[in-house]
N, C-alpha and C positions, 0 to 999 in steps of 0.2 A: 105179770107183775111188772110195773114200770120201773125204770131206773130211779125215778124220784122216790117211789115207795121203798125200794131196796135200800137206797141211801138213808132214808129215815130210820129204817129198822136197824141198820148197821151203824148209824151215827157217823157217816162219812159224806163227802161231797158227791153230788150226782155225777159230776164229771169223772170222778174216780171209778164209779160203777160203770159208766159208759166205756171208759178206757179198758177196764178189766174184762167186760163182756166182749168188747171188740177183739181183744187178744185171744180169749178163749174160743171165740168164733173163728178167728183166723187160723187157729191151731186145729180146727175141726172137732173140738170137744163139745161145743154146744151150738145150737141154732137159736138165734134170738130175733123174733119178729113181732112187732106190735104188742108188746107186753107179755109175750109168751116165750118161755124158755124150754127148749127141747134138748134133753141130754142125749148126745150122740155117741160119746165114748167115755163111759164111767171109769174104766180102768185108767185111761189117759188123764182124766180129770183128777183122780186120786193121786196119780203120779206127780202132778204139778202142784197139788195142794200142800200147804205148809204142814210141818210135823204136828202142829197143834190140832189138826183136824181129828185125829184119832182120840186125843184127850177130850176134846169137846164132845165128840160122838159118844164116848164111854160115859161121861158125866150125864149127858142127856138121857141115855138109856137107863142109867142107874136111878136117876131122879124121876123121870117121866115114863119109863118103859112099861110099867105095869098099867098105865092109863091109856097108852097108845098101842094100837095093833102093830105087831112086828112085821116088817117087810124085809125082803132080801137086802142085806147091807153090803 
């Protein structure tokens, strides 16, 4: 997924996505190459995520959970 695509989905500037991805990569949480994102440290990523992550995750599961197969959260 390209930075441009992510920015369109989130409604933010591409430069903001690039900066965030670079920070996460510098912290060893993700690896980002040629439109592919590899999660390296899920617990670390959760630790730096804003407190709204859990709220959004719970709403997503409440609304769409029955339609989407459950994976380890």
